[in-house]
C-alpha positions as CSV (number, residue, x, y, z in Angstrom):
1,X,0.0,0.0,0.2
2,X,1.3,3.4,-0.8
3,X,2.5,5.8,1.8
4,X,-0.4,8.5,0.7
5,X,-3.3,6.0,1.7
6,X,-2.4,6.5,5.5
7,X,-3.7,10.3,5.2
8,X,-7.2,11.1,5.0
9,X,-8.5,11.7,1.6
10,X,-6.4,9.5,-0.2
11,X,-7.4,6.4,-1.9
12,X,-5.8,3.1,-1.1
13,X,-5.2,0.6,-4.1
14,X,-8.5,-1.6,-3.3
15,X,-11.5,-0.9,-1.1
16,X,-11.2,-3.3,2.0
17,X,-14.4,-4.9,2.8
18,X,-15.4,-5.5,6.5
19,X,-18.2,-7.2,7.9
20,X,-19.8,-7.1,11.1
21,X,-22.6,-9.1,12.9
22,X,-25.0,-9.0,16.3
23,X,-27.5,-6.5,16.9
24,X,-26.0,-3.1,16.8
25,X,-25.0,-3.5,13.0
26,X,-27.9,-1.9,12.2
27,X,-27.0,1.0,14.1
28,X,-23.5,1.1,12.8
29,X,-24.7,0.9,9.5
30,X,-27.0,3.9,9.5
31,X,-24.3,5.8,11.7
32,X,-21.6,5.1,8.8
33,X,-23.7,5.6,5.9
34,X,-24.7,9.4,7.4
35,X,-21.1,9.8,7.5
36,X,-21.3,9.2,3.4
37,X,-19.4,5.2,3.6
38,X,-20.5,2.3,1.9
39,X,-22.5,0.0,4.2
40,X,-25.0,-2.7,3.5
41,X,-27.3,-4.7,5.8
42,X,-30.0,-7.3,4.9
43,X,-32.1,-9.1,6.9
44,X,-29.8,-12.4,8.5
45,X,-26.5,-11.4,6.9
46,X,-23.7,-8.9,8.0
47,X,-23.4,-5.4,8.1
48,X,-21.0,-5.1,5.2
49,X,-18.6,-2.0,5.1
50,X,-16.6,-0.5,2.3
51,X,-13.3,1.4,3.3
52,X,-11.6,2.9,0.6
53,X,-9.8,5.6,2.4
54,X,-7.5,6.1,5.9
55,X,-10.0,8.7,6.6
56,X,-13.0,6.5,6.4
57,X,-10.8,3.7,8.1
58,X,-10.6,5.7,11.3
59,X,-14.8,7.0,11.1
60,X,-15.4,3.2,10.9
61,X,-12.9,2.4,13.8
62,X,-14.4,5.3,16.1
63,X,-18.2,4.4,15.6
64,X,-17.6,0.4,15.7
65,X,-15.5,1.2,18.8
66,X,-18.2,3.7,20.3
67,X,-20.6,0.1,20.0
68,X,-18.3,-2.0,21.6
69,X,-16.7,-0.2,24.3
70,X,-18.4,1.5,27.6
71,X,-18.9,4.9,27.4
72,X,-16.5,5.9,31.0
73,X,-13.9,3.5,28.8
74,X,-14.3,6.0,26.1
75,X,-14.0,9.1,28.6
76,X,-11.0,7.8,29.9
77,X,-9.2,7.1,26.8
78,X,-9.9,10.5,25.5
79,X,-8.6,12.0,28.5
80,X,-5.5,9.6,28.2
81,X,-5.0,11.5,24.7
82,X,-5.4,15.3,26.2
83,X,-2.6,14.2,28.6
84,X,-0.2,12.5,26.3
85,X,2.7,14.9,25.1
86,X,3.8,14.9,22.1
87,X,7.6,15.0,21.2
88,X,9.9,15.0,18.1
């Protein structure tokens, strides 16, 4: 994969297909479609998500994670991000 594909808005060489199962797949699919991503789900089938850019991958990760982790854990993770110091 070219280095450019790690930056938001750049295209990867081939879209990645992700499949999710479970009852939350409907809500996750709705949210991803609101963000402009291709996400399809039919009765009895997994949610299929097409990820073509690094930005889409991060959005997908964030949406899925928000349904897999307790809100308090997400808040703790975000608090840790704010406390991180960036060094060169």
